[in-house]
A tleap script that builds the chain and sets N, CA, C and O, in Angstrom:
source leaprc.protein.ff14SB
mol = sequence {
  NMET GLY ALA VAL ILE ARG ASN ALA LEU ALA
  ARG ALA GLY ILE ASP ALA ALA GLN ALA THR
  ARG LEU CYS LEU ALA ASP GLU ALA ALA ALA
  ALA LEU ALA ALA LEU PRO ASP THR PRO GLU
  LEU GLN CYS ALA GLU SER ASN GLY TRP ALA
  VAL ALA GLU ALA GLN PRO ARG ALA ARG GLU
  ASP ALA PHE THR PRO LYS ILE LEU ALA LEU
  ALA GLU GLY PHE ALA GLY ALA PRO PRO PRO
  ASN PHE ALA ASP ALA SER PHE ALA GLU LEU
  PHE ALA TRP SER PHE ALA GLN LEU PRO ALA
  CGLU
}
set mol.1.N position { 0.582 -0.986 0.014 }
set mol.1.CA position { 0.105 0.051 0.066 }
set mol.1.C position { 0.965 1.410 0.014 }
set mol.1.O position { 0.784 2.439 -0.638 }
set mol.2.N position { 2.023 1.026 0.987 }
set mol.2.CA position { 3.005 2.206 0.824 }
set mol.2.C position { 3.534 2.788 -0.685 }
set mol.2.O position { 3.687 3.963 -1.021 }
set mol.3.N position { 3.776 1.455 -1.536 }
set mol.3.CA position { 4.494 1.976 -2.515 }
set mol.3.C position { 3.536 2.435 -3.603 }
set mol.3.O position { 4.073 3.061 -4.518 }
set mol.4.N position { 1.959 2.210 -3.700 }
set mol.4.CA position { 1.094 2.820 -4.162 }
set mol.4.C position { 0.897 4.049 -4.038 }
set mol.4.O position { 0.704 4.848 -4.955 }
set mol.5.N position { 0.949 4.351 -2.448 }
set mol.5.CA position { 0.748 5.786 -2.058 }
set mol.5.C position { 1.992 6.561 -2.774 }
set mol.5.O position { 1.777 7.385 -3.663 }
set mol.6.N position { 3.215 6.263 -2.360 }
set mol.6.CA position { 4.641 6.870 -2.436 }
set mol.6.C position { 4.593 6.985 -4.467 }
set mol.6.O position { 5.022 8.029 -4.956 }
set mol.7.N position { 4.249 6.261 -5.089 }
set mol.7.CA position { 3.873 6.377 -7.010 }
set mol.7.C position { 3.271 7.405 -6.853 }
set mol.7.O position { 3.776 8.513 -7.029 }
set mol.8.N position { 2.043 7.190 -6.479 }
set mol.8.CA position { 1.262 8.679 -6.774 }
set mol.8.C position { 1.191 9.532 -6.104 }
set mol.8.O position { 0.139 10.160 -6.229 }
set mol.9.N position { 1.991 9.960 -5.251 }
set mol.9.CA position { 2.626 11.338 -4.660 }
set mol.9.C position { 3.485 11.674 -5.831 }
set mol.9.O position { 3.328 12.760 -6.389 }
set mol.10.N position { 4.467 10.745 -6.283 }
set mol.10.CA position { 5.633 10.731 -7.031 }
set mol.10.C position { 5.315 11.418 -8.399 }
set mol.10.O position { 6.010 12.309 -8.887 }
set mol.11.N position { 4.143 10.880 -8.979 }
set mol.11.CA position { 3.493 11.134 -10.505 }
set mol.11.C position { 2.875 12.549 -10.060 }
set mol.11.O position { 3.058 13.304 -11.016 }
set mol.12.N position { 2.392 13.058 -9.292 }
set mol.12.CA position { 1.996 14.313 -8.673 }
set mol.12.C position { 2.796 15.402 -8.531 }
set mol.12.O position { 2.506 16.597 -8.575 }
set mol.13.N position { 4.185 14.674 -8.296 }
set mol.13.CA position { 5.149 15.912 -7.906 }
set mol.13.C position { 5.243 16.214 -6.329 }
set mol.13.O position { 5.950 17.130 -5.910 }
set mol.14.N position { 4.492 15.394 -5.489 }
set mol.14.CA position { 4.486 15.935 -4.385 }
set mol.14.C position { 5.591 15.155 -3.424 }
set mol.14.O position { 5.779 13.961 -3.658 }
set mol.15.N position { 6.373 15.832 -2.286 }
set mol.15.CA position { 7.047 14.966 -1.459 }
set mol.15.C position { 6.565 14.148 -0.784 }
set mol.15.O position { 5.518 14.565 -0.291 }
set mol.16.N position { 6.904 12.753 -0.383 }
set mol.16.CA position { 6.451 11.787 0.239 }
set mol.16.C position { 6.148 12.235 1.789 }
set mol.16.O position { 5.219 11.936 2.539 }
set mol.17.N position { 7.224 13.015 1.959 }
set mol.17.CA position { 7.587 13.328 3.579 }
set mol.17.C position { 6.283 14.513 3.784 }
set mol.17.O position { 5.966 14.647 4.966 }
set mol.18.N position { 5.697 15.156 3.048 }
set mol.18.CA position { 4.240 15.380 3.845 }
set mol.18.C position { 3.446 14.722 3.802 }
set mol.18.O position { 2.429 15.412 3.879 }
set mol.19.N position { 3.104 13.342 3.688 }
set mol.19.CA position { 2.285 12.480 4.051 }
set mol.19.C position { 2.719 11.883 5.331 }
set mol.19.O position { 3.481 10.918 5.383 }
set mol.20.N position { 2.197 12.504 6.404 }
set mol.20.CA position { 2.596 11.909 7.604 }
set mol.20.C position { 2.253 10.506 8.049 }
set mol.20.O position { 2.903 9.930 8.922 }
set mol.21.N position { 1.387 10.057 7.533 }
set mol.21.CA position { 0.895 8.747 7.932 }
set mol.21.C position { 1.730 7.895 7.205 }
set mol.21.O position { 2.147 6.869 7.743 }
set mol.22.N position { 2.035 8.182 6.036 }
set mol.22.CA position { 2.965 7.485 5.292 }
set mol.22.C position { 4.227 6.953 5.987 }
set mol.22.O position { 4.597 5.786 6.121 }
set mol.23.N position { 4.766 8.040 6.375 }
set mol.23.CA position { 5.981 8.406 7.476 }
set mol.23.C position { 6.159 7.369 8.516 }
set mol.23.O position { 7.062 6.551 8.687 }
set mol.24.N position { 5.137 7.595 9.127 }
set mol.24.CA position { 4.796 6.771 10.524 }
set mol.24.C position { 4.807 5.192 10.176 }
set mol.24.O position { 5.522 4.372 10.754 }
set mol.25.N position { 3.822 4.878 9.050 }
set mol.25.CA position { 4.042 3.641 8.571 }
set mol.25.C position { 5.610 3.161 7.868 }
set mol.25.O position { 5.878 1.968 8.017 }
set mol.26.N position { 5.938 3.433 7.629 }
set mol.26.CA position { 7.757 3.370 7.063 }
set mol.26.C position { 8.585 3.130 8.373 }
set mol.26.O position { 9.470 2.283 8.497 }
set mol.27.N position { 8.140 4.046 9.369 }
set mol.27.CA position { 8.899 3.817 10.659 }
set mol.27.C position { 8.503 2.616 11.404 }
set mol.27.O position { 9.296 1.932 12.053 }
set mol.28.N position { 7.204 2.378 11.283 }
set mol.28.CA position { 6.729 1.003 12.020 }
set mol.28.C position { 7.290 -0.151 11.128 }
set mol.28.O position { 7.643 -1.212 11.643 }
set mol.29.N position { 7.362 0.060 9.847 }
set mol.29.CA position { 7.703 -1.123 8.772 }
set mol.29.C position { 9.450 -1.268 9.457 }
set mol.29.O position { 9.975 -2.223 10.029 }
set mol.30.N position { 9.821 -0.360 9.226 }
set mol.30.CA position { 11.386 -0.198 9.773 }
set mol.30.C position { 11.511 -0.806 11.227 }
set mol.30.O position { 12.231 -1.785 11.429 }
set mol.31.N position { 10.919 -0.306 12.052 }
set mol.31.CA position { 10.770 -0.933 13.335 }
set mol.31.C position { 10.813 -2.848 13.465 }
set mol.31.O position { 11.497 -3.580 14.180 }
set mol.32.N position { 9.695 -3.171 12.364 }
set mol.32.CA position { 9.145 -4.706 12.669 }
set mol.32.C position { 10.264 -5.084 12.156 }
set mol.32.O position { 10.807 -5.974 12.811 }
set mol.33.N position { 10.984 -4.646 10.956 }
set mol.33.CA position { 12.383 -5.377 10.451 }
set mol.33.C position { 13.355 -5.399 11.163 }
set mol.33.O position { 14.096 -6.344 10.894 }
set mol.34.N position { 13.788 -4.588 12.197 }
set mol.34.CA position { 14.706 -4.946 12.944 }
set mol.34.C position { 14.321 -5.868 13.951 }
set mol.34.O position { 15.096 -5.975 14.901 }
set mol.35.N position { 13.430 -6.462 13.947 }
set mol.35.CA position { 13.289 -7.276 15.242 }
set mol.35.C position { 13.997 -8.447 15.010 }
set mol.35.O position { 13.867 -8.851 13.854 }
set mol.36.N position { 14.819 -9.238 15.845 }
set mol.36.CA position { 15.573 -10.453 15.404 }
set mol.36.C position { 14.420 -11.465 15.088 }
set mol.36.O position { 13.267 -11.154 15.386 }
set mol.37.N position { 14.747 -12.889 14.386 }
set mol.37.CA position { 13.666 -13.496 14.102 }
set mol.37.C position { 14.092 -14.704 14.927 }
set mol.37.O position { 14.807 -15.603 14.483 }
set mol.38.N position { 13.530 -14.647 16.331 }
set mol.38.CA position { 13.395 -15.829 17.268 }
set mol.38.C position { 12.644 -16.997 16.610 }
set mol.38.O position { 11.758 -17.066 15.758 }
set mol.39.N position { 13.227 -17.739 17.213 }
set mol.39.CA position { 12.058 -19.073 17.344 }
set mol.39.C position { 10.931 -18.954 17.910 }
set mol.39.O position { 10.224 -19.918 17.618 }
set mol.40.N position { 10.284 -18.032 18.767 }
set mol.40.CA position { 9.147 -17.544 19.564 }
set mol.40.C position { 8.277 -16.956 18.116 }
set mol.40.O position { 7.163 -17.288 17.712 }
set mol.41.N position { 9.228 -15.995 17.557 }
set mol.41.CA position { 8.324 -15.185 16.556 }
set mol.41.C position { 8.230 -16.278 15.424 }
set mol.41.O position { 7.202 -16.134 14.762 }
set mol.42.N position { 8.989 -17.288 15.036 }
set mol.42.CA position { 8.598 -17.713 14.032 }
set mol.42.C position { 7.341 -19.129 14.492 }
set mol.42.O position { 6.500 -19.543 13.695 }
set mol.43.N position { 7.451 -19.463 15.398 }
set mol.43.CA position { 6.418 -20.011 16.007 }
set mol.43.C position { 4.985 -19.244 16.082 }
set mol.43.O position { 3.895 -19.800 15.941 }
set mol.44.N position { 5.183 -17.952 16.315 }
set mol.44.CA position { 3.769 -17.551 16.665 }
set mol.44.C position { 3.251 -16.841 15.272 }
set mol.44.O position { 2.052 -16.873 14.994 }
set mol.45.N position { 4.299 -16.137 14.324 }
set mol.45.CA position { 3.626 -16.270 12.840 }
set mol.45.C position { 3.393 -17.602 12.125 }
set mol.45.O position { 2.692 -17.407 11.132 }
set mol.46.N position { 3.672 -18.664 12.250 }
set mol.46.CA position { 3.449 -19.612 11.644 }
set mol.46.C position { 1.964 -20.112 12.366 }
set mol.46.O position { 1.094 -20.385 11.539 }
set mol.47.N position { 1.642 -20.238 13.564 }
set mol.47.CA position { 0.306 -20.260 14.365 }
set mol.47.C position { -0.586 -19.043 14.126 }
set mol.47.O position { -1.807 -19.161 14.225 }
set mol.48.N position { 0.131 -17.583 13.735 }
set mol.48.CA position { -0.679 -16.449 13.389 }
set mol.48.C position { -1.080 -16.689 12.142 }
set mol.48.O position { -2.235 -16.291 11.990 }
set mol.49.N position { -0.509 -17.289 10.946 }
set mol.49.CA position { -1.155 -17.536 9.352 }
set mol.49.C position { -2.636 -18.310 9.625 }
set mol.49.O position { -3.730 -18.071 9.112 }
set mol.50.N position { -2.210 -19.450 10.745 }
set mol.50.CA position { -3.282 -20.547 10.485 }
set mol.50.C position { -4.373 -19.805 11.011 }
set mol.50.O position { -5.450 -19.990 10.443 }
set mol.51.N position { -4.341 -18.828 12.179 }
set mol.51.CA position { -5.749 -18.450 12.749 }
set mol.51.C position { -6.334 -17.562 11.631 }
set mol.51.O position { -7.490 -17.519 11.210 }
set mol.52.N position { -5.183 -16.826 11.236 }
set mol.52.CA position { -5.806 -15.821 10.153 }
set mol.52.C position { -6.675 -16.326 9.193 }
set mol.52.O position { -7.785 -15.822 9.020 }
set mol.53.N position { -6.296 -17.217 8.594 }
set mol.53.CA position { -6.657 -17.881 7.164 }
set mol.53.C position { -8.075 -18.611 7.797 }
set mol.53.O position { -8.989 -18.839 7.005 }
set mol.54.N position { -8.239 -18.977 9.272 }
set mol.54.CA position { -9.727 -19.641 9.528 }
set mol.54.C position { -10.319 -18.541 10.150 }
set mol.54.O position { -10.889 -18.950 11.161 }
set mol.55.N position { -10.484 -17.012 9.982 }
set mol.55.CA position { -10.988 -16.354 10.367 }
set mol.55.C position { -11.772 -15.837 8.847 }
set mol.55.O position { -11.301 -15.915 7.712 }
set mol.56.N position { -13.102 -15.301 9.269 }
set mol.56.CA position { -13.944 -14.900 7.817 }
set mol.56.C position { -12.940 -13.634 7.437 }
set mol.56.O position { -12.032 -13.127 8.095 }
set mol.57.N position { -13.530 -13.275 5.934 }
set mol.57.CA position { -12.825 -12.143 5.200 }
set mol.57.C position { -13.580 -11.281 5.453 }
set mol.57.O position { -13.589 -10.440 4.554 }
set mol.58.N position { -14.531 -10.966 6.610 }
set mol.58.CA position { -15.464 -9.875 6.631 }
set mol.58.C position { -14.766 -8.491 6.151 }
set mol.58.O position { -15.074 -7.813 5.171 }
set mol.59.N position { -13.533 -8.206 7.300 }
set mol.59.CA position { -12.681 -7.207 7.549 }
set mol.59.C position { -12.430 -6.777 5.986 }
set mol.59.O position { -12.913 -5.748 5.513 }
set mol.60.N position { -11.324 -8.014 4.983 }
set mol.60.CA position { -11.007 -7.235 3.802 }
set mol.60.C position { -12.024 -7.001 2.953 }
set mol.60.O position { -11.920 -6.173 2.048 }
set mol.61.N position { -13.321 -7.849 3.205 }
set mol.61.CA position { -14.339 -7.645 2.076 }
set mol.61.C position { -15.017 -5.929 2.425 }
set mol.61.O position { -15.292 -5.193 1.478 }
set mol.62.N position { -15.183 -5.551 3.634 }
set mol.62.CA position { -15.375 -4.317 3.640 }
set mol.62.C position { -14.593 -3.054 3.642 }
set mol.62.O position { -15.052 -1.916 3.745 }
set mol.63.N position { -13.075 -3.486 3.486 }
set mol.63.CA position { -12.282 -2.703 3.267 }
set mol.63.C position { -12.386 -2.081 1.909 }
set mol.63.O position { -12.459 -0.856 1.813 }
set mol.64.N position { -12.396 -2.889 0.807 }
set mol.64.CA position { -12.300 -2.428 -0.610 }
set mol.64.C position { -13.502 -1.499 -1.040 }
set mol.64.O position { -13.239 -0.779 -2.003 }
set mol.65.N position { -14.538 -1.400 -0.608 }
set mol.65.CA position { -15.389 -0.809 -1.130 }
set mol.65.C position { -15.368 0.268 -0.407 }
set mol.65.O position { -15.717 1.255 -1.055 }
set mol.66.N position { -15.048 0.518 0.879 }
set mol.66.CA position { -14.898 2.113 1.692 }
set mol.66.C position { -13.707 2.528 1.006 }
set mol.66.O position { -13.663 3.736 1.238 }
set mol.67.N position { -12.624 2.201 0.231 }
set mol.67.CA position { -11.521 2.789 -0.637 }
set mol.67.C position { -12.107 3.346 -1.647 }
set mol.67.O position { -12.174 4.571 -1.745 }
set mol.68.N position { -12.668 2.428 -2.635 }
set mol.68.CA position { -13.263 2.867 -3.479 }
set mol.68.C position { -14.125 3.680 -3.426 }
set mol.68.O position { -14.188 4.432 -4.399 }
set mol.69.N position { -15.062 3.867 -2.385 }
set mol.69.CA position { -16.042 5.332 -1.967 }
set mol.69.C position { -15.251 6.208 -1.829 }
set mol.69.O position { -15.566 7.346 -2.178 }
set mol.70.N position { -13.718 5.885 -1.162 }
set mol.70.CA position { -13.032 7.437 -0.892 }
set mol.70.C position { -12.659 7.863 -2.152 }
set mol.70.O position { -12.853 9.024 -2.513 }
set mol.71.N position { -12.032 6.851 -3.003 }
set mol.71.CA position { -11.591 7.505 -4.179 }
set mol.71.C position { -11.882 8.029 -5.006 }
set mol.71.O position { -11.224 8.707 -5.794 }
set mol.72.N position { -13.395 7.689 -4.934 }
set mol.72.CA position { -14.695 8.027 -5.863 }
set mol.72.C position { -14.710 9.665 -5.506 }
set mol.72.O position { -15.158 10.454 -6.338 }
set mol.73.N position { -14.221 10.099 -4.285 }
set mol.73.CA position { -14.712 11.239 -3.654 }
set mol.73.C position { -13.542 12.270 -4.022 }
set mol.73.O position { -13.812 13.468 -3.929 }
set mol.74.N position { -12.322 11.905 -4.415 }
set mol.74.CA position { -10.741 12.502 -4.442 }
set mol.74.C position { -10.857 12.846 -6.238 }
set mol.74.O position { -10.117 13.673 -6.770 }
set mol.75.N position { -11.990 11.993 -7.063 }
set mol.75.CA position { -11.539 12.008 -8.403 }
set mol.75.C position { -11.944 13.560 -8.634 }
set mol.75.O position { -13.013 14.056 -8.279 }
set mol.76.N position { -11.147 14.068 -9.135 }
set mol.76.CA position { -11.470 15.486 -9.658 }
set mol.76.C position { -11.766 16.453 -8.527 }
set mol.76.O position { -12.326 17.528 -8.741 }
set mol.77.N position { -11.504 16.184 -7.708 }
set mol.77.CA position { -11.275 16.849 -5.991 }
set mol.77.C position { -9.841 17.353 -6.096 }
set mol.77.O position { -8.881 16.940 -6.746 }
set mol.78.N position { -10.044 18.718 -4.973 }
set mol.78.CA position { -8.593 18.915 -4.823 }
set mol.78.C position { -8.095 17.762 -3.949 }
set mol.78.O position { -8.948 16.956 -3.576 }
set mol.79.N position { -6.909 17.591 -3.598 }
set mol.79.CA position { -6.151 16.748 -3.166 }
set mol.79.C position { -6.354 16.609 -1.483 }
set mol.79.O position { -6.840 17.631 -1.001 }
set mol.80.N position { -6.155 15.854 -0.799 }
set mol.80.CA position { -6.169 15.907 0.678 }
set mol.80.C position { -5.337 16.794 1.356 }
set mol.80.O position { -4.390 17.328 0.779 }
set mol.81.N position { -5.643 17.033 2.710 }
set mol.81.CA position { -4.434 17.826 3.358 }
set mol.81.C position { -3.345 16.628 3.929 }
set mol.81.O position { -3.416 16.060 5.019 }
set mol.82.N position { -2.384 16.432 2.932 }
set mol.82.CA position { -1.434 15.079 3.175 }
set mol.82.C position { -1.031 15.205 4.769 }
set mol.82.O position { -0.921 14.122 5.345 }
set mol.83.N position { -0.835 16.202 5.428 }
set mol.83.CA position { -0.089 16.197 6.667 }
set mol.83.C position { -1.069 15.751 7.532 }
set mol.83.O position { -0.645 15.376 8.625 }
set mol.84.N position { -2.571 15.671 7.303 }
set mol.84.CA position { -3.502 15.077 8.255 }
set mol.84.C position { -3.900 14.034 7.881 }
set mol.84.O position { -4.508 13.383 8.730 }
set mol.85.N position { -3.747 13.407 6.476 }
set mol.85.CA position { -4.591 12.763 6.076 }
set mol.85.C position { -4.577 11.212 6.649 }
set mol.85.O position { -3.449 10.726 6.736 }
set mol.86.N position { -5.515 10.499 6.989 }
set mol.86.CA position { -5.043 9.057 7.601 }
set mol.86.C position { -4.761 8.110 6.099 }
set mol.86.O position { -5.141 8.320 4.947 }
set mol.87.N position { -3.864 6.916 6.745 }
set mol.87.CA position { -3.431 6.247 5.451 }
set mol.87.C position { -4.451 5.432 4.611 }
set mol.87.O position { -4.040 4.842 3.612 }
set mol.88.N position { -5.936 5.359 5.010 }
set mol.88.CA position { -7.004 5.211 4.072 }
set mol.88.C position { -6.852 6.240 3.057 }
set mol.88.O position { -6.392 6.057 1.930 }
set mol.89.N position { -7.354 7.546 3.634 }
set mol.89.CA position { -6.971 8.455 2.670 }
set mol.89.C position { -6.337 8.597 1.590 }
set mol.89.O position { -6.757 8.800 0.451 }
set mol.90.N position { -4.827 8.432 2.168 }
set mol.90.CA position { -3.827 8.745 0.955 }
set mol.90.C position { -3.869 7.641 0.084 }
set mol.90.O position { -3.415 7.814 -1.047 }
set mol.91.N position { -4.414 6.320 0.449 }
set mol.91.CA position { -4.531 5.091 -0.682 }
set mol.91.C position { -5.470 5.457 -1.416 }
set mol.91.O position { -5.201 5.674 -2.597 }
set mol.92.N position { -6.852 5.637 -0.939 }
set mol.92.CA position { -7.859 6.243 -1.626 }
set mol.92.C position { -7.318 7.175 -2.724 }
set mol.92.O position { -7.446 6.853 -3.905 }
set mol.93.N position { -6.713 8.330 -2.362 }
set mol.93.CA position { -6.446 9.348 -3.033 }
set mol.93.C position { -5.485 8.894 -4.035 }
set mol.93.O position { -5.510 9.394 -5.160 }
set mol.94.N position { -4.523 7.863 -3.680 }
set mol.94.CA position { -3.749 7.197 -4.984 }
set mol.94.C position { -4.569 6.663 -6.181 }
set mol.94.O position { -4.277 6.814 -7.367 }
set mol.95.N position { -5.680 5.992 -5.661 }
set mol.95.CA position { -6.769 4.775 -6.690 }
set mol.95.C position { -7.055 6.625 -7.524 }
set mol.95.O position { -6.611 6.912 -8.636 }
set mol.96.N position { -7.746 7.455 -6.767 }
set mol.96.CA position { -8.023 8.255 -8.065 }
set mol.96.C position { -7.105 9.000 -9.037 }
set mol.96.O position { -7.486 9.601 -10.042 }
set mol.97.N position { -5.930 8.888 -8.636 }
set mol.97.CA position { -4.839 9.495 -9.525 }
set mol.97.C position { -4.431 8.692 -10.360 }
set mol.97.O position { -3.583 9.113 -11.147 }
set mol.98.N position { -4.801 7.537 -10.457 }
set mol.98.CA position { -4.742 6.312 -11.505 }
set mol.98.C position { -5.232 6.703 -12.763 }
set mol.98.O position { -6.259 7.376 -12.669 }
set mol.99.N position { -4.732 6.449 -14.223 }
set mol.99.CA position { -5.127 7.280 -15.221 }
set mol.99.C position { -6.396 6.096 -15.750 }
set mol.99.O position { -6.269 4.877 -15.636 }
set mol.100.N position { -7.392 6.675 -16.234 }
set mol.100.CA position { -8.515 5.471 -16.750 }
set mol.100.C position { -8.065 4.389 -17.912 }
set mol.100.O position { -7.361 4.633 -18.892 }
set mol.101.N position { -8.517 3.430 -17.629 }
set mol.101.CA position { -8.299 2.122 -18.612 }
set mol.101.C position { -9.078 1.956 -19.319 }
set mol.101.O position { -9.011 1.006 -20.099 }
savepdb mol mol.pdb
quit
């Protein structure tokens, strides 16, 4: 998701550093990547995937229409305030910037 946002910002000539939530997500990703891969984490990851696979897809299924609705709102509209925009708003704005197929 971050790559989609970063690409849209670059195409629009906007410095990604203006998007506060994107910067926070990058910091969180770096912190997670810095964690050592211990046997306990490996076990938790393998169990976590099994639990995640068993869960219904309701959250994922609800996410897509919300992002698409937000994206429709950004089509032809002024961009959001990148310093205050949520990650979901940045992601939706990114979709609104894609060329029509």
